[in-house]
C-alpha positions as CSV (number, residue, x, y, z in Angstrom):
1,M,29.0,1.2,32.3
2,D,30.7,-0.7,29.7
3,K,31.5,0.7,26.4
4,L,28.7,-0.8,24.3
5,T,26.2,0.9,26.8
6,Q,27.8,4.4,27.0
7,A,28.2,4.1,23.1
8,R,24.4,3.7,22.8
9,E,23.4,6.3,25.3
10,I,25.4,9.2,23.3
11,I,23.5,7.5,20.2
12,S,20.5,7.9,21.3
13,S,20.9,11.7,22.7
14,V,22.4,12.6,19.9
15,D,19.5,11.0,17.3
16,K,17.2,13.1,19.7
17,E,19.0,16.2,18.7
18,I,19.2,15.1,14.9
19,A,15.2,14.9,15.2
20,A,14.8,18.4,16.4
21,L,16.9,19.8,14.0
22,F,15.3,17.3,11.1
23,E,11.6,18.9,11.9
24,K,13.5,22.6,11.7
25,R,15.0,21.8,8.4
26,M,11.9,20.1,6.8
27,N,10.3,23.2,7.9
28,A,12.7,25.6,5.9
29,V,12.3,23.2,3.0
30,R,8.4,24.0,3.6
31,L,8.9,27.4,2.7
32,V,11.3,26.9,0.3
33,S,9.0,25.2,-1.6
34,E,6.1,27.9,-1.3
35,Y,8.8,30.1,-2.8
36,K,9.3,27.9,-5.7
37,I,5.4,27.3,-6.7
38,E,5.1,31.0,-6.4
39,H,7.8,31.7,-8.7
40,G,7.7,28.6,-11.2
41,L,11.0,27.3,-10.2
42,P,11.7,23.4,-10.4
43,I,12.5,21.3,-7.2
44,Y,15.8,20.2,-8.1
45,D,18.6,22.6,-8.5
46,G,22.1,20.5,-9.1
47,A,23.8,23.4,-9.2
48,R,23.1,24.3,-5.5
49,E,23.2,20.8,-4.4
50,T,26.4,20.4,-6.0
51,A,27.5,23.5,-4.1
52,L,26.2,22.7,-0.5
53,I,27.7,19.5,-0.4
54,E,31.2,20.9,-1.5
55,K,30.5,23.6,1.5
56,N,29.3,21.6,4.0
57,S,31.4,18.3,3.5
58,A,34.4,20.8,4.2
59,L,33.2,21.3,7.8
60,I,33.9,17.6,8.9
61,E,37.5,17.3,9.9
62,N,37.9,13.7,9.9
63,D,39.1,12.3,6.5
64,E,37.8,9.0,7.1
65,L,34.3,10.2,8.0
66,R,33.8,12.8,5.1
67,P,32.4,10.5,2.2
68,Y,29.8,9.2,4.8
69,Y,28.9,12.7,5.4
70,V,28.5,13.2,1.9
71,D,26.1,10.5,1.3
72,F,24.3,12.0,4.4
73,L,23.9,15.0,2.8
74,R,22.8,13.7,-0.2
75,N,20.2,11.7,1.1
76,T,18.9,14.5,3.3
77,M,18.4,16.5,0.0
78,R,16.4,13.4,-1.8
79,V,14.3,13.2,0.9
80,S,13.7,17.5,1.2
81,R,13.0,17.0,-2.8
82,S,10.2,14.3,-2.1
83,F,8.9,16.1,0.4
84,Q,8.9,19.2,-1.8
85,G,7.1,17.1,-4.4
86,K,4.4,16.4,-2.2
87,L,3.7,20.0,-1.3
88,S,3.7,20.7,-5.2
89,E,2.2,17.9,-6.8
90,G,0.6,15.9,-4.2
91,M,1.4,12.8,-2.9
92,R,3.1,10.1,-4.9
93,V,1.2,7.0,-4.9
94,A,2.0,3.8,-6.0
95,F,-0.3,1.5,-7.5
96,S,-0.1,-2.2,-9.5
97,G,-1.1,-1.7,-13.1
98,V,-1.7,0.7,-15.6
99,E,-4.0,3.9,-15.7
100,G,-7.5,2.5,-15.7
101,A,-6.7,0.0,-12.9
102,F,-9.3,-0.4,-10.2
103,A,-6.4,0.5,-7.6
104,S,-5.6,3.8,-9.7
105,I,-9.2,4.6,-9.5
106,A,-8.8,3.9,-5.8
107,A,-6.1,6.1,-5.2
108,G,-7.5,8.9,-7.1
109,K,-10.4,8.8,-4.9
110,I,-8.5,8.2,-1.5
111,F,-6.1,11.3,-2.6
112,T,-7.7,14.1,-4.7
113,K,-4.7,15.7,-5.2
114,C,-1.9,13.3,-6.0
115,V,0.6,12.0,-8.6
116,R,-0.4,8.4,-9.1
117,V,2.9,5.9,-10.1
118,P,2.1,2.7,-12.0
119,F,4.0,-0.6,-11.4
120,P,4.1,-3.6,-13.1
121,D,3.0,-5.9,-9.7
122,F,2.0,-5.6,-6.1
123,K,5.5,-6.1,-5.0
124,S,7.2,-3.2,-7.0
125,A,4.4,-1.0,-5.9
126,Y,5.1,-2.3,-2.2
127,N,9.1,-2.1,-2.6
128,A,8.7,2.0,-3.7
129,V,7.4,3.1,-0.9
130,I,10.5,1.3,1.1
131,E,12.9,2.7,-1.0
132,G,11.2,6.6,-0.7
133,D,10.3,6.7,-4.2
134,C,6.6,7.1,-3.3
135,D,5.1,8.3,-0.5
136,C,2.5,5.5,0.3
137,A,1.2,2.5,-2.0
138,V,-2.7,1.6,-2.7
139,L,-3.0,-2.1,-2.8
140,P,-6.0,-4.5,-2.6
141,I,-6.3,-6.7,0.0
142,E,-9.9,-8.5,-0.5
143,N,-12.6,-8.8,-2.4
144,S,-16.0,-9.7,-1.7
145,T,-16.1,-12.4,-4.2
146,A,-13.2,-13.8,-4.5
147,G,-11.7,-13.5,-1.1
148,E,-8.4,-12.2,0.1
149,V,-5.3,-11.2,-2.0
150,G,-2.7,-13.4,-0.7
151,Q,0.5,-11.8,-2.2
152,V,-0.6,-8.6,-0.4
153,M,-1.3,-9.8,2.9
154,D,2.1,-11.6,2.9
155,M,4.0,-8.5,2.4
156,M,2.1,-7.1,5.1
157,F,3.3,-9.6,7.3
158,S,6.6,-9.9,6.3
159,G,7.5,-6.2,5.3
160,P,8.0,-3.0,7.1
161,L,5.2,-0.9,5.8
162,F,2.2,0.0,8.4
163,V,-1.4,0.5,7.0
164,S,-2.7,3.9,7.6
165,G,-6.2,3.4,6.2
166,I,-8.6,0.7,4.6
167,Y,-11.0,1.6,2.3
168,D,-14.0,-0.1,-0.1
169,L,-14.6,0.4,-3.8
170,S,-17.2,-1.4,-5.2
171,V,-16.3,-3.1,-8.4
172,I,-18.4,-3.2,-11.4
173,H,-17.0,-5.5,-14.2
174,N,-18.0,-5.2,-17.6
175,L,-17.1,-7.1,-20.9
176,M,-15.4,-5.1,-23.3
177,A,-14.0,-5.7,-26.9
178,V,-12.9,-3.8,-30.0
179,P,-16.0,-1.5,-31.5
180,G,-18.4,-3.5,-33.4
181,T,-17.2,-7.0,-32.0
182,N,-20.5,-9.4,-31.2
183,I,-20.8,-11.1,-28.2
184,A,-21.1,-14.4,-30.2
185,D,-18.1,-14.0,-31.6
186,I,-15.9,-14.0,-28.7
187,K,-14.0,-16.9,-28.2
188,E,-11.6,-16.0,-25.0
189,V,-12.0,-13.4,-22.2
190,I,-8.7,-12.1,-20.2
191,S,-8.6,-10.0,-17.2
192,H,-6.8,-10.0,-13.6
193,P,-7.3,-13.8,-11.9
194,Q,-9.5,-12.2,-9.1
195,A,-12.0,-10.5,-11.8
196,L,-12.0,-14.0,-13.5
197,A,-13.1,-15.4,-10.3
198,Q,-15.7,-12.7,-9.6
199,C,-17.3,-13.0,-13.4
200,A,-16.8,-17.2,-13.2
201,H,-20.8,-18.1,-13.7
202,Y,-21.2,-15.5,-16.9
203,I,-17.6,-17.0,-18.4
204,R,-18.7,-20.5,-17.9
205,D,-22.4,-19.7,-19.3
206,H,-21.2,-18.4,-22.6
207,G,-18.5,-20.8,-22.7
208,F,-15.4,-18.4,-23.1
209,S,-11.9,-19.7,-22.3
210,Q,-10.4,-17.2,-20.2
211,K,-6.5,-16.3,-19.8
212,E,-5.0,-14.4,-16.7
213,F,-3.4,-11.0,-16.8
214,E,-1.8,-8.9,-14.3
215,N,-4.7,-6.8,-13.8
216,T,-7.6,-5.6,-15.7
217,A,-6.4,-2.2,-17.3
218,R,-3.6,-4.4,-18.8
219,A,-6.0,-6.6,-20.2
220,A,-7.9,-4.0,-21.5
221,K,-5.1,-2.5,-23.3
222,F,-4.0,-5.9,-24.9
223,V,-7.4,-5.9,-26.2
224,A,-7.0,-2.5,-28.1
225,E,-3.4,-3.6,-29.1
226,Q,-4.7,-7.1,-30.5
227,N,-7.9,-5.6,-32.4
228,S,-9.3,-8.8,-32.5
229,P,-13.0,-9.5,-32.8
230,H,-12.7,-13.0,-31.0
231,L,-11.2,-11.3,-28.0
232,A,-12.5,-9.8,-24.9
233,A,-11.4,-8.1,-21.5
234,I,-13.2,-7.5,-17.9
235,A,-12.7,-4.2,-16.7
236,S,-13.9,-0.8,-15.6
237,D,-15.7,1.2,-17.5
238,E,-13.2,3.7,-17.1
239,T,-10.4,1.6,-18.8
240,A,-13.0,0.9,-21.7
241,K,-13.1,4.9,-22.3
242,L,-9.4,5.0,-21.6
243,Y,-8.9,2.6,-24.4
244,G,-11.5,3.2,-26.7
245,L,-13.1,-0.4,-26.0
246,E,-16.8,-0.8,-26.3
247,I,-18.8,-2.3,-23.5
248,L,-20.6,-5.7,-24.7
249,E,-22.4,-6.1,-21.7
250,K,-22.0,-4.0,-18.3
251,G,-22.1,-5.8,-14.6
252,I,-21.3,-9.2,-15.5
253,N,-19.8,-10.1,-11.7
254,E,-21.9,-12.6,-10.0
255,R,-23.1,-10.2,-7.3
256,N,-24.9,-7.0,-7.4
257,V,-22.7,-5.9,-4.4
258,N,-18.9,-6.5,-5.3
259,T,-16.4,-4.6,-3.3
260,T,-12.6,-4.9,-3.1
261,R,-10.7,-3.4,-0.1
262,F,-7.6,-1.5,-0.4
263,A,-5.1,-0.9,1.7
264,V,-3.2,2.4,2.1
265,L,0.5,1.5,3.0
266,T,3.1,3.9,4.3
267,R,6.4,3.9,6.0
268,S,5.4,5.2,9.1
269,I,2.5,4.3,11.5
270,T,-0.5,6.8,12.0
271,H,-0.9,8.1,15.6
272,D,-4.4,9.4,16.6
273,N,-5.3,8.5,20.4
274,T,-9.3,9.2,19.3
275,P,-10.9,5.9,19.9
276,S,-14.2,6.5,17.8
277,D,-14.9,4.6,14.7
278,K,-11.4,2.8,14.8
279,H,-10.4,-0.4,13.4
280,S,-7.0,-2.2,14.0
281,I,-4.5,-4.3,12.5
282,L,-2.5,-7.2,14.1
283,M,-0.5,-9.9,12.3
284,F,1.4,-12.7,14.5
285,T,2.5,-16.1,14.8
286,V,2.0,-18.4,17.9
287,R,4.2,-20.4,19.7
288,N,4.1,-24.3,19.5
289,E,2.5,-24.8,22.5
290,A,-0.7,-26.2,23.2
291,G,-3.7,-23.6,23.5
292,S,-1.4,-20.6,22.1
293,L,-3.9,-19.3,19.5
294,A,-6.7,-19.6,21.8
295,K,-4.5,-17.9,24.5
296,A,-4.0,-14.9,22.0
297,V,-7.8,-14.6,21.0
298,S,-8.8,-14.4,24.3
299,I,-6.2,-11.9,25.4
300,I,-7.8,-10.0,22.5
301,G,-11.2,-10.6,23.8
302,E,-10.1,-9.3,27.2
303,Y,-8.7,-6.2,26.7
304,G,-12.3,-4.9,24.8
305,Y,-11.4,-5.6,21.5
306,N,-14.0,-7.0,19.2
307,M,-12.7,-9.2,16.5
308,R,-14.4,-8.9,13.2
309,C,-11.9,-11.1,11.4
310,L,-9.4,-13.8,11.7
311,R,-7.5,-15.5,9.1
312,S,-4.5,-17.8,8.7
313,R,-2.1,-17.8,6.0
314,P,0.8,-20.3,5.4
315,M,4.4,-19.0,5.8
316,K,6.5,-19.4,2.7
317,E,9.8,-20.1,4.4
318,L,8.2,-22.8,6.8
319,L,6.2,-25.8,5.9
320,W,3.2,-26.6,7.4
321,Q,3.5,-23.1,9.6
322,Y,0.8,-20.5,9.7
323,Y,0.7,-16.6,10.5
324,F,-2.8,-15.1,11.6
325,Y,-4.4,-11.8,10.3
326,V,-7.0,-10.2,13.0
327,E,-8.9,-7.2,12.4
328,A,-10.7,-5.7,15.5
329,E,-12.5,-2.8,16.5
330,G,-11.2,-0.3,18.7
331,N,-8.2,1.9,18.7
332,L,-4.5,-0.1,19.7
333,D,-2.7,3.4,19.8
334,C,-3.6,3.9,23.5
335,E,-2.6,2.6,26.8
336,T,-4.8,0.2,26.8
337,G,-3.5,-1.3,23.3
338,E,-0.1,-1.1,24.6
339,K,-1.0,-3.6,27.6
340,M,-2.5,-5.8,25.3
341,L,0.1,-6.3,23.2
342,S,2.7,-6.6,25.7
343,E,0.6,-9.6,27.1
344,L,0.4,-11.3,23.6
345,Q,4.1,-11.2,23.5
346,T,3.7,-14.1,26.0
347,C,2.4,-16.5,23.7
348,C,3.4,-15.3,20.2
349,D,6.6,-15.3,18.7
350,R,6.1,-12.7,15.9
351,L,3.8,-10.0,16.1
352,R,3.3,-6.5,14.2
353,M,0.7,-4.0,14.7
354,L,0.0,-2.8,11.4
355,G,-2.4,0.3,12.0
356,S,-5.2,1.8,13.4
357,F,-7.8,3.9,11.6
358,R,-11.4,4.8,10.9
359,Y,-13.4,2.2,9.1
360,P,-15.4,1.9,7.0
361,A,-14.7,4.4,4.5
362,Q,-17.1,3.9,1.1
363,L,-15.4,5.0,-2.1
364,N,-18.3,6.8,-4.1
């Protein structure tokens, strides 16, 4: 056995022990959290953490390794605080926008007990989960009128997060402005590009100019701040109430059925072996060989997975190269799914299984 193989076997053995001890430690953290909740104590106790670091770092005899152990302890305590926060307040859920945004509304419906944390854009919300600042992110991936949300799809392909669920939110867009505004006086409407696309006929029929905003709620907030009779926003009725705006016309989106699909993105994949009512998401690139895509599609079908969706997206780093997004009926978190994924490796360069989850899930 060479030195590298021997070292890796030792690390694997130690990691197995650490995993068991980690669960034991976090179960104790749960008891600490219960005590703090009962007695109204804060989660963070700086003096206690400083004392523990000083005491426990003294257990390391190797002077060279001691600073790294201090970092290990600090990170462990950060994870413990995060877990206590989840137990006491609910999950920290990242979303893009401000209070009143459709993603915020979706997050509140998905998680009845949670802390909704706003971020200025999709990437910031996604990264907050990677860095451990939030437990998950709720981001839009598709609208029934305007289509896919490309930026989020690209992060799902290139990033490390998994999908633990997809939820459908019925979206009703309303025209709103400062109280007392007449529709005839409006010259410009502002909103998220998806919302503007979903209301394109209404905007065109009324001769409004339009301007894109980061999201619908920010647009409504801006209208309230400008206090102009010539400016309106397109957003939800919850947002109108939040910023004191008057709804001039309800349901201006083109279709009566306007639904946005939101994905819940998490750091770890959810394991559930029950096969019923499951959908799975795959993302992959195929080898530059004739018939590679057809072979990949055929393999998915041969294992009994019914594809509900197959899309291609351009890869940002490679000109005229594409990755593929597949949603299929069935659970990949099983022996059949593992065999299918293994066979896909024969024709795919990159392959990601993002998750299997129950679907559909309609948010009321």
